[in-house]
N, CA and C atoms as a LAMMPS dump frame, in Angstrom:
ITEM: TIMESTEP
0
ITEM: NUMBER OF ATOMS
537
ITEM: BOX BOUNDS ff ff ff
-5.0000000000000000e+02 5.0000000000000000e+02
-5.0000000000000000e+02 5.0000000000000000e+02
-5.0000000000000000e+02 5.0000000000000000e+02
ITEM: ATOMS id mol type element x y z
1 1 1 N 0.836 -1.168 0
2 1 2 C 0 0 0
3 1 3 C 0.885 1.235 0
4 2 1 N 0.453 2.244 -0.78
5 2 2 C 1.243 3.472 -0.885
6 2 3 C 0.95 4.396 0.277
7 3 1 N 1.948 5.125 0.625
8 3 2 C 1.732 6.117 1.682
9 3 3 C 1.159 7.386 1.077
10 4 1 N 0.634 8.282 1.894
11 4 2 C 0.089 9.557 1.424
12 4 3 C 1.157 10.399 0.759
13 5 1 N 2.4 10.335 1.268
14 5 2 C 3.476 11.134 0.688
15 5 3 C 3.802 10.642 -0.718
16 6 1 N 3.726 9.326 -0.947
17 6 2 C 3.967 8.784 -2.29
18 6 3 C 2.87 9.247 -3.234
19 7 1 N 1.628 9.183 -2.77
20 7 2 C 0.503 9.639 -3.595
21 7 3 C 0.642 11.112 -3.939
22 8 1 N 1.006 11.927 -2.979
23 8 2 C 1.143 13.355 -3.237
24 8 3 C 2.271 13.605 -4.232
25 9 1 N 3.38 12.865 -4.09
26 9 2 C 4.506 13.028 -4.997
27 9 3 C 4.085 12.627 -6.406
28 10 1 N 3.363 11.519 -6.524
29 10 2 C 2.913 11.062 -7.838
30 10 3 C 1.958 12.101 -8.436
31 11 1 N 1.065 12.608 -7.638
32 11 2 C 0.125 13.606 -8.121
33 11 3 C 0.861 14.857 -8.559
34 12 1 N 1.87 15.258 -7.813
35 12 2 C 2.64 16.439 -8.18
36 12 3 C 3.397 16.178 -9.473
37 13 1 N 3.977 14.98 -9.627
38 13 2 C 4.698 14.625 -10.843
39 13 3 C 3.747 14.573 -12.037
40 14 1 N 2.56 14 -11.82
41 14 2 C 1.559 13.944 -12.901
42 14 3 C 1.147 15.352 -13.302
43 15 1 N 0.96 16.216 -12.328
44 15 2 C 0.574 17.591 -12.624
45 15 3 C 1.662 18.305 -13.425
46 16 1 N 2.926 18.097 -13.077
47 16 2 C 4.037 18.704 -13.817
48 16 3 C 4.041 18.187 -15.255
49 17 1 N 3.817 16.881 -15.441
50 17 2 C 3.792 16.302 -16.789
51 17 3 C 2.632 16.872 -17.605
52 18 1 N 1.47 16.947 -16.99
53 18 2 C 0.294 17.484 -17.694
54 18 3 C 0.528 18.951 -18.047
55 19 1 N 1.113 19.706 -17.137
56 19 2 C 1.408 21.112 -17.406
57 19 3 C 2.379 21.244 -18.569
58 20 1 N 3.377 20.354 -18.62
59 20 2 C 4.345 20.365 -19.719
60 20 3 C 3.679 20.067 -21.053
61 21 1 N 2.786 19.089 -21.063
62 21 2 C 2.058 18.739 -22.292
63 21 3 C 1.178 19.908 -22.714
64 22 1 N 0.496 20.516 -21.762
65 22 2 C -0.355 21.675 -22.051
66 22 3 C 0.447 22.816 -22.643
67 23 1 N 1.624 23.078 -22.078
68 23 2 C 2.476 24.15 -22.591
69 23 3 C 2.923 23.838 -24.015
70 24 1 N 3.236 22.569 -24.282
71 24 2 C 3.656 22.174 -25.629
72 24 3 C 2.517 22.361 -26.629
73 25 1 N 1.299 22.002 -26.229
74 25 2 C 0.132 22.171 -27.11
75 25 3 C -0.098 23.647 -27.405
76 26 1 N -0.024 24.481 -26.382
77 26 2 C -0.22 25.92 -26.57
78 26 3 C 0.868 26.488 -27.475
79 27 1 N 2.12 26.083 -27.239
80 27 2 C 3.226 26.548 -28.068
81 27 3 C 3.012 26.131 -29.524
82 28 1 N 2.569 24.902 -29.736
83 28 2 C 2.302 24.42 -31.095
84 28 3 C 1.193 25.21 -31.763
85 29 1 N 0.142 25.509 -31.027
86 29 2 C -0.977 26.279 -31.584
87 29 3 C -0.535 27.679 -31.967
88 30 1 N 0.244 28.319 -31.114
89 30 2 C 0.731 29.667 -31.41
90 30 3 C 1.633 29.627 -32.636
91 31 1 N 2.522 28.634 -32.706
92 31 2 C 3.401 28.495 -33.867
93 31 3 C 2.573 28.328 -35.141
94 32 1 N 1.536 27.527 -35.095
95 32 2 C 0.654 27.318 -36.238
96 32 3 C -0.003 28.629 -36.658
97 33 1 N -0.514 29.366 -35.689
98 33 2 C -1.169 30.631 -35.997
99 33 3 C -0.209 31.648 -36.599
100 34 1 N 1 31.694 -36.082
101 34 2 C 1.96 32.694 -36.527
102 34 3 C 2.578 32.341 -37.875
103 35 1 N 2.896 31.065 -38.089
104 35 2 C 3.659 30.69 -39.267
105 35 3 C 2.862 30.05 -40.39
106 36 1 N 1.705 29.5 -40.118
107 36 2 C 0.984 28.767 -41.15
108 36 3 C -0.266 29.501 -41.611
109 37 1 N -1.058 30.004 -40.702
110 37 2 C -2.305 30.668 -41.054
111 37 3 C -2.005 32.126 -41.337
112 38 1 N -2.383 32.621 -42.545
113 38 2 C -2.056 34.006 -42.88
114 38 3 C -2.827 34.998 -42.008
115 39 1 N -2.197 36.107 -41.743
116 39 2 C -2.836 37.169 -40.96
117 39 3 C -3.867 37.874 -41.826
118 40 1 N -4.907 38.46 -41.223
119 40 2 C -5.872 39.224 -42.005
120 40 3 C -5.158 40.358 -42.724
121 41 1 N -5.627 40.639 -43.934
122 41 2 C -5.006 41.687 -44.724
123 41 3 C -5.968 42.851 -44.832
124 42 1 N -5.397 44.041 -44.955
125 42 2 C -6.293 45.163 -45.174
126 42 3 C -6.771 45.122 -46.611
127 43 1 N -7.803 45.887 -46.926
128 43 2 C -8.438 45.797 -48.235
129 43 3 C -7.528 46.259 -49.366
130 44 1 N -6.437 46.961 -49.069
131 44 2 C -5.542 47.408 -50.124
132 44 3 C -4.529 46.34 -50.507
133 45 1 N -4.431 45.277 -49.728
134 45 2 C -3.488 44.204 -50.009
135 45 3 C -4.209 43.094 -50.754
136 46 1 N -3.716 42.666 -51.934
137 46 2 C -4.403 41.606 -52.666
138 46 3 C -4.404 40.299 -51.886
139 47 1 N -5.495 39.57 -51.983
140 47 2 C -5.615 38.263 -51.355
141 47 3 C -4.847 37.253 -52.193
142 48 1 N -4.07 36.349 -51.558
143 48 2 C -3.367 35.341 -52.343
144 48 3 C -4.356 34.536 -53.178
145 49 1 N -4.028 34.335 -54.45
146 49 2 C -4.893 33.566 -55.34
147 49 3 C -5.946 34.419 -56.02
148 50 1 N -6.131 35.665 -55.577
149 50 2 C -7.123 36.533 -56.214
150 50 3 C -6.573 37.003 -57.545
151 51 1 N -7.48 37.243 -58.473
152 51 2 C -7.057 37.744 -59.775
153 51 3 C -6.998 39.257 -59.72
154 52 1 N -5.809 39.819 -59.828
155 52 2 C -5.716 41.27 -59.799
156 52 3 C -6.276 41.854 -61.079
157 53 1 N -6.7 43.094 -61.022
158 53 2 C -7.158 43.749 -62.234
159 53 3 C -5.931 44.296 -62.937
160 54 1 N -5.661 43.765 -64.1
161 54 2 C -4.475 44.163 -64.844
162 54 3 C -4.815 45.338 -65.75
163 55 1 N -3.892 46.27 -65.912
164 55 2 C -4.165 47.382 -66.806
165 55 3 C -4.328 46.885 -68.232
166 56 1 N -5.273 47.456 -68.953
167 56 2 C -5.465 47.112 -70.358
168 56 3 C -4.539 47.981 -71.183
169 57 1 N -4.608 47.845 -72.498
170 57 2 C -3.765 48.643 -73.376
171 57 3 C -4.037 50.131 -73.194
172 58 1 N -5.268 50.48 -72.8
173 58 2 C -5.612 51.887 -72.603
174 58 3 C -5.114 52.415 -71.27
175 59 1 N -4.568 51.525 -70.412
176 59 2 C -4.086 51.936 -69.111
177 59 3 C -5.152 51.853 -68.032
178 60 1 N -6.379 51.505 -68.404
179 60 2 C -7.473 51.374 -67.443
180 60 3 C -7.488 49.939 -66.956
181 61 1 N -7.687 49.749 -65.664
182 61 2 C -7.697 48.399 -65.106
183 61 3 C -8.838 47.595 -65.699
184 62 1 N -8.531 46.364 -66.099
185 62 2 C -9.548 45.463 -66.635
186 62 3 C -10.446 45.008 -65.494
187 63 1 N -11.749 44.829 -65.747
188 63 2 C -12.653 44.41 -64.679
189 63 3 C -12.326 43.012 -64.181
190 64 1 N -12.631 42.754 -62.908
191 64 2 C -12.37 41.434 -62.343
192 64 3 C -13.382 40.437 -62.877
193 65 1 N -13.116 39.152 -62.662
194 65 2 C -13.996 38.105 -63.182
195 65 3 C -14.733 37.374 -62.079
196 66 1 N -14.808 37.955 -60.844
197 66 2 C -15.551 37.268 -59.804
198 66 3 C -17.049 37.347 -60.123
199 67 1 N -17.81 36.409 -59.579
200 67 2 C -19.225 36.251 -59.929
201 67 3 C -20.032 37.524 -59.747
202 68 1 N -19.92 38.165 -58.605
203 68 2 C -20.717 39.361 -58.336
204 68 3 C -20.368 40.483 -59.304
205 69 1 N -19.08 40.659 -59.573
206 69 2 C -18.636 41.732 -60.456
207 69 3 C -19.118 41.494 -61.89
208 70 1 N -18.979 40.281 -62.377
209 70 2 C -19.401 39.96 -63.741
210 70 3 C -20.909 40.138 -63.87
211 71 1 N -21.665 39.617 -62.922
212 71 2 C -23.127 39.726 -62.966
213 71 3 C -23.558 41.193 -62.882
214 72 1 N -22.881 42.01 -62.087
215 72 2 C -23.231 43.426 -61.968
216 72 3 C -23.093 44.139 -63.306
217 73 1 N -22.074 43.793 -64.078
218 73 2 C -21.872 44.433 -65.38
219 73 3 C -22.923 44.012 -66.393
220 74 1 N -23.664 42.934 -66.109
221 74 2 C -24.707 42.458 -67.024
222 74 3 C -26.1 42.965 -66.642
223 75 1 N -26.213 43.728 -65.558
224 75 2 C -27.52 44.203 -65.113
225 75 3 C -28.168 45.021 -66.224
226 76 1 N -29.431 44.711 -66.483
227 76 2 C -30.183 45.432 -67.502
228 76 3 C -30.97 44.478 -68.381
229 77 1 N -31.57 45.045 -69.433
230 77 2 C -32.36 44.255 -70.382
231 77 3 C -31.571 44.099 -71.674
232 78 1 N -31.636 42.888 -72.213
233 78 2 C -30.885 42.516 -73.403
234 78 3 C -31.821 41.82 -74.39
235 79 1 N -31.594 42.048 -75.699
236 79 2 C -32.338 41.34 -76.742
237 79 3 C -31.392 41.036 -77.885
238 80 1 N -31.673 39.911 -78.568
239 80 2 C -30.861 39.555 -79.713
240 80 3 C -31.399 38.321 -80.403
241 81 1 N -30.594 37.796 -81.309
242 81 2 C -30.968 36.588 -82.038
243 81 3 C -29.91 35.523 -81.825
244 82 1 N -30.357 34.306 -81.971
245 82 2 C -29.454 33.156 -81.861
246 82 3 C -29.852 32.141 -82.921
247 83 1 N -28.949 31.215 -83.197
248 83 2 C -29.206 30.152 -84.158
249 83 3 C -28.794 28.837 -83.513
250 84 1 N -29.676 27.826 -83.613
251 84 2 C -29.318 26.534 -83.029
252 84 3 C -28.644 25.646 -84.067
253 85 1 N -28.147 24.495 -83.643
254 85 2 C -27.391 23.6 -84.53
255 85 3 C -28.259 22.989 -85.628
256 86 1 N -29.583 23.143 -85.54
257 86 2 C -30.488 22.687 -86.61
258 86 3 C -30.736 23.787 -87.635
259 87 1 N -30.137 24.973 -87.422
260 87 2 C -30.298 26.089 -88.345
261 87 3 C -31.467 27.002 -88.031
262 88 1 N -32.162 26.751 -86.945
263 88 2 C -33.312 27.584 -86.563
264 88 3 C -32.812 28.867 -85.907
265 89 1 N -33.262 30.016 -86.433
266 89 2 C -32.93 31.316 -85.853
267 89 3 C -34.094 31.752 -84.976
268 90 1 N -33.784 32.334 -83.814
269 90 2 C -34.84 32.745 -82.89
270 90 3 C -34.428 33.968 -82.095
271 91 1 N -35.432 34.619 -81.517
272 91 2 C -35.228 35.785 -80.664
273 91 3 C -34.998 35.321 -79.224
274 92 1 N -34.129 36.023 -78.542
275 92 2 C -33.883 35.736 -77.131
276 92 3 C -33.846 37.054 -76.372
277 93 1 N -34.441 37.066 -75.205
278 93 2 C -34.4 38.253 -74.35
279 93 3 C -33.908 37.821 -72.97
280 94 1 N -33.227 38.737 -72.312
281 94 2 C -32.649 38.451 -71.002
282 94 3 C -32.778 39.712 -70.158
283 95 1 N -33.161 39.54 -68.902
284 95 2 C -33.136 40.649 -67.95
285 95 3 C -32.384 40.184 -66.719
286 96 1 N -31.318 40.913 -66.388
287 96 2 C -30.514 40.616 -65.199
288 96 3 C -30.734 41.763 -64.222
289 97 1 N -31.117 41.418 -62.997
290 97 2 C -31.418 42.423 -61.978
291 97 3 C -30.259 42.613 -61.012
292 98 1 N -30.272 43.75 -60.316
293 98 2 C -29.267 44.063 -59.292
294 98 3 C -29.237 42.962 -58.233
295 99 1 N -28.078 42.734 -57.652
296 99 2 C -27.942 41.789 -56.546
297 99 3 C -27.849 40.339 -56.981
298 100 1 N -27.577 40.098 -58.252
299 100 2 C -27.454 38.725 -58.759
300 100 3 C -26.26 38.051 -58.087
301 101 1 N -26.502 36.882 -57.487
302 101 2 C -25.451 36.133 -56.806
303 101 3 C -25.681 34.645 -57.021
304 102 1 N -24.642 33.87 -56.864
305 102 2 C -24.703 32.431 -57.087
306 102 3 C -25.858 31.799 -56.311
307 103 1 N -26.685 31.039 -57.044
308 103 2 C -27.809 30.329 -56.448
309 103 3 C -29.049 31.175 -56.228
310 104 1 N -28.988 32.452 -56.544
311 104 2 C -30.119 33.348 -56.291
312 104 3 C -30.842 33.705 -57.575
313 105 1 N -32.099 34.098 -57.441
314 105 2 C -32.894 34.592 -58.56
315 105 3 C -32.239 35.851 -59.093
316 106 1 N -31.996 35.874 -60.418
317 106 2 C -31.292 37.011 -61.011
318 106 3 C -32.107 37.756 -62.048
319 107 1 N -33.227 37.207 -62.481
320 107 2 C -33.998 37.886 -63.509
321 107 3 C -34.806 36.905 -64.314
322 108 1 N -34.866 37.159 -65.64
323 108 2 C -35.695 36.313 -66.502
324 108 3 C -35.066 36.156 -67.884
325 109 1 N -35.545 35.125 -68.595
326 109 2 C -35.097 34.847 -69.96
327 109 3 C -36.312 34.455 -70.778
328 110 1 N -36.286 34.811 -72.053
329 110 2 C -37.345 34.425 -72.962
330 110 3 C -36.766 33.948 -74.274
331 111 1 N -37.249 32.811 -74.755
332 111 2 C -36.832 32.264 -76.051
333 111 3 C -38.113 32.134 -76.873
334 112 1 N -38.194 32.919 -77.96
335 112 2 C -39.441 33.098 -78.69
336 112 3 C -39.974 31.859 -79.386
337 113 1 N -39.153 31.112 -80.061
338 113 2 C -39.657 30.074 -80.963
339 113 3 C -40.128 28.807 -80.262
340 114 1 N -39.79 28.596 -79.005
341 114 2 C -40.183 27.337 -78.355
342 114 3 C -41.665 27.379 -77.968
343 115 1 N -42.216 28.294 -77.313
344 115 2 C -41.641 29.371 -76.506
345 115 3 C -41.313 28.92 -75.078
346 116 1 N -40.298 29.56 -74.489
347 116 2 C -39.938 29.339 -73.088
348 116 3 C -39.655 30.687 -72.45
349 117 1 N -40.348 30.965 -71.357
350 117 2 C -40.158 32.188 -70.592
351 117 3 C -40.048 31.799 -69.125
352 118 1 N -38.871 32.005 -68.54
353 118 2 C -38.67 31.576 -67.161
354 118 3 C -37.762 32.488 -66.383
355 119 1 N -37.555 32.132 -65.126
356 119 2 C -36.666 32.878 -64.248
357 119 3 C -35.258 32.284 -64.351
358 120 1 N -34.26 33.152 -64.193
359 120 2 C -32.868 32.697 -64.234
360 120 3 C -32.242 32.8 -62.844
361 121 1 N -31.381 31.832 -62.557
362 121 2 C -30.646 31.754 -61.299
363 121 3 C -29.176 31.59 -61.647
364 122 1 N -28.3 32.371 -61.011
365 122 2 C -26.869 32.282 -61.308
366 122 3 C -26.337 30.933 -60.85
367 123 1 N -25.841 30.158 -61.791
368 123 2 C -25.322 28.827 -61.526
369 123 3 C -23.81 28.856 -61.299
370 124 1 N -23.084 29.574 -62.192
371 124 2 C -21.626 29.525 -62.148
372 124 3 C -21.054 30.686 -62.956
373 125 1 N -19.888 31.154 -62.557
374 125 2 C -19.117 32.115 -63.344
375 125 3 C -17.711 31.568 -63.422
376 126 1 N -17.215 31.413 -64.639
377 126 2 C -15.872 30.886 -64.841
378 126 3 C -15.184 31.681 -65.937
379 127 1 N -14.133 32.399 -65.577
380 127 2 C -13.362 33.198 -66.527
381 127 3 C -14.248 34.126 -67.356
382 128 1 N -15.213 34.758 -66.714
383 128 2 C -16.087 35.713 -67.396
384 128 3 C -17.296 35.098 -68.066
385 129 1 N -17.365 33.759 -68.129
386 129 2 C -18.512 33.064 -68.707
387 129 3 C -19.549 32.864 -67.599
388 130 1 N -20.735 33.43 -67.802
389 130 2 C -21.799 33.378 -66.792
390 130 3 C -22.816 32.329 -67.216
391 131 1 N -23.047 31.341 -66.344
392 131 2 C -24.017 30.286 -66.628
393 131 3 C -25.231 30.465 -65.723
394 132 1 N -26.394 30.497 -66.365
395 132 2 C -27.645 30.589 -65.627
396 132 3 C -28.403 29.276 -65.709
397 133 1 N -29.149 29.007 -64.661
398 133 2 C -30.108 27.907 -64.612
399 133 3 C -31.473 28.544 -64.813
400 134 1 N -32.334 27.916 -65.622
401 134 2 C -33.675 28.435 -65.881
402 134 3 C -34.685 27.535 -65.177
403 135 1 N -35.698 28.163 -64.581
404 135 2 C -36.748 27.428 -63.872
405 135 3 C -37.985 28.314 -63.798
406 136 1 N -39.052 27.784 -63.246
407 136 2 C -40.289 28.533 -63.017
408 136 3 C -40.825 29.179 -64.298
409 137 1 N -41.056 28.366 -65.321
410 137 2 C -41.574 28.858 -66.597
411 137 3 C -42.985 29.403 -66.405
412 138 1 N -43.292 30.502 -67.09
413 138 2 C -44.613 31.1 -66.931
414 138 3 C -45.612 30.51 -67.942
415 139 1 N -46.849 31.026 -67.915
416 139 2 C -47.945 30.454 -68.708
417 139 3 C -47.755 30.61 -70.211
418 140 1 N -46.871 31.494 -70.669
419 140 2 C -46.599 31.637 -72.105
420 140 3 C -45.738 30.494 -72.64
421 141 1 N -45.164 29.717 -71.757
422 141 2 C -44.194 28.678 -72.129
423 141 3 C -44.865 27.377 -72.545
424 142 1 N -44.196 26.653 -73.444
425 142 2 C -44.623 25.311 -73.842
426 142 3 C -44.04 24.351 -72.809
427 143 1 N -44.852 23.998 -71.834
428 143 2 C -44.365 23.177 -70.715
429 143 3 C -43.967 21.768 -71.14
430 144 1 N -44.4 21.335 -72.303
431 144 2 C -43.995 20.023 -72.801
432 144 3 C -42.577 20.021 -73.346
433 145 1 N -42.042 21.203 -73.639
434 145 2 C -40.705 21.326 -74.228
435 145 3 C -39.714 21.99 -73.269
436 146 1 N -40.155 23.006 -72.552
437 146 2 C -39.262 23.761 -71.657
438 146 3 C -38.851 22.891 -70.474
439 147 1 N -37.562 22.751 -70.302
440 147 2 C -37.016 21.934 -69.215
441 147 3 C -36.192 22.799 -68.278
442 148 1 N -36.44 22.712 -66.974
443 148 2 C -35.609 23.477 -66.041
444 148 3 C -34.188 22.921 -66.016
445 149 1 N -33.233 23.8 -65.791
446 149 2 C -31.843 23.363 -65.667
447 149 3 C -30.862 24.423 -66.1
448 150 1 N -29.599 24.123 -65.891
449 150 2 C -28.503 25.027 -66.247
450 150 3 C -28.156 24.865 -67.722
451 151 1 N -27.267 25.7 -68.189
452 151 2 C -26.776 25.558 -69.556
453 151 3 C -26.947 26.77 -70.437
454 152 1 N -27.473 27.872 -69.893
455 152 2 C -27.581 29.124 -70.651
456 152 3 C -26.354 29.965 -70.294
457 153 1 N -25.461 30.173 -71.259
458 153 2 C -24.185 30.851 -71.01
459 153 3 C -24.144 32.208 -71.694
460 154 1 N -23.593 33.192 -70.985
461 154 2 C -23.446 34.539 -71.51
462 154 3 C -22.057 35.052 -71.168
463 155 1 N -21.515 35.866 -72.077
464 155 2 C -20.2 36.478 -71.84
465 155 3 C -20.244 37.904 -72.374
466 156 1 N -19.948 38.865 -71.498
467 156 2 C -19.905 40.263 -71.882
468 156 3 C -18.7 40.474 -72.788
469 157 1 N -18.932 41.071 -73.947
470 157 2 C -17.882 41.299 -74.938
471 157 3 C -17.284 42.698 -74.789
472 158 1 N -16.055 42.903 -75.264
473 158 2 C -15.417 44.229 -75.16
474 158 3 C -16.225 45.336 -75.842
475 159 1 N -16.998 44.987 -76.882
476 159 2 C -17.797 45.996 -77.583
477 159 3 C -19.132 46.287 -76.892
478 160 1 N -19.374 45.666 -75.721
479 160 2 C -20.592 45.917 -74.97
480 160 3 C -21.732 44.958 -75.275
481 161 1 N -21.562 44.096 -76.259
482 161 2 C -22.588 43.11 -76.572
483 161 3 C -22.446 41.912 -75.635
484 162 1 N -23.452 41.056 -75.662
485 162 2 C -23.469 39.879 -74.809
486 162 3 C -23.509 38.641 -75.703
487 163 1 N -22.434 37.853 -75.677
488 163 2 C -22.39 36.608 -76.454
489 163 3 C -23.201 35.558 -75.709
490 164 1 N -23.909 34.716 -76.461
491 164 2 C -24.786 33.692 -75.881
492 164 3 C -24.464 32.345 -76.5
493 165 1 N -24.461 31.298 -75.666
494 165 2 C -24.399 29.925 -76.174
495 165 3 C -24.995 28.984 -75.131
496 166 1 N -25.384 27.814 -75.61
497 166 2 C -25.94 26.803 -74.706
498 166 3 C -24.963 25.642 -74.595
499 167 1 N -25.092 24.886 -73.502
500 167 2 C -24.24 23.708 -73.316
501 167 3 C -25.079 22.432 -73.395
502 168 1 N -26.217 22.502 -74.046
503 168 2 C -27.095 21.351 -74.241
504 168 3 C -27.514 21.318 -75.705
505 169 1 N -28.099 20.233 -76.13
506 169 2 C -28.534 20.066 -77.524
507 169 3 C -29.986 20.451 -77.688
508 170 1 N -30.389 21.034 -78.798
509 170 2 C -29.476 21.493 -79.847
510 170 3 C -28.713 22.728 -79.387
511 171 1 N -27.404 22.702 -79.629
512 171 2 C -26.549 23.826 -79.23
513 171 3 C -26.993 25.08 -79.969
514 172 1 N -26.886 26.205 -79.313
515 172 2 C -27.269 27.484 -79.923
516 172 3 C -26.249 28.535 -79.539
517 173 1 N -26.123 29.547 -80.394
518 173 2 C -25.272 30.676 -80.081
519 173 3 C -25.801 31.921 -80.777
520 174 1 N -25.489 33.06 -80.183
521 174 2 C -25.955 34.308 -80.728
522 174 3 C -25.37 35.484 -79.981
523 175 1 N -25.937 36.665 -80.263
524 175 2 C -25.469 37.9 -79.667
525 175 3 C -26.66 38.743 -79.247
526 176 1 N -26.55 39.347 -78.067
527 176 2 C -27.602 40.22 -77.566
528 176 3 C -27.035 41.632 -77.357
529 177 1 N -27.897 42.618 -77.512
530 177 2 C -27.538 44.009 -77.259
531 177 3 C -28.375 44.524 -76.102
532 178 1 N -27.785 45.441 -75.341
533 178 2 C -28.515 46.063 -74.233
534 178 3 C -29.611 46.952 -74.824
535 179 1 N -30.805 46.87 -74.242
536 179 2 C -31.914 47.694 -74.739
537 179 3 C -32.238 48.808 -73.777
């Protein structure tokens, strides 16, 4: 049987060991915070991995390609024509509203020849290519043909027009102008 003095000594030794382990854990955490996790940056410092706005030939910074920025530049009403891979030419209209963000309602689209008239939701933005998902077709739409889903792509062109293409069959492409 152990004496009380042995128990106290063991408890004191255990406490010293636990304190040492605790100090090592704290030291490791501080080292991790200081050397591995980046410190917050002020807004004037570019974030690592962010795409900086590079000056264009005119010396004006080129717009960024993040989703909110690209969608903001598309705000407004657009109309134009497109042609599908079967040779059918049709009218297309697009309205993009303020506050368009990934997964949110952004406006509406209309395709005359089907007809399909629905709401658009921002699906993805990749290198300036904006993909919308269409859903909630209204009563003017041919519900037997109009299918909800992504695949309506738009890209703002340097001349201010909006290039259009689809990623489903029949593939279509065209150009829209701001109205």
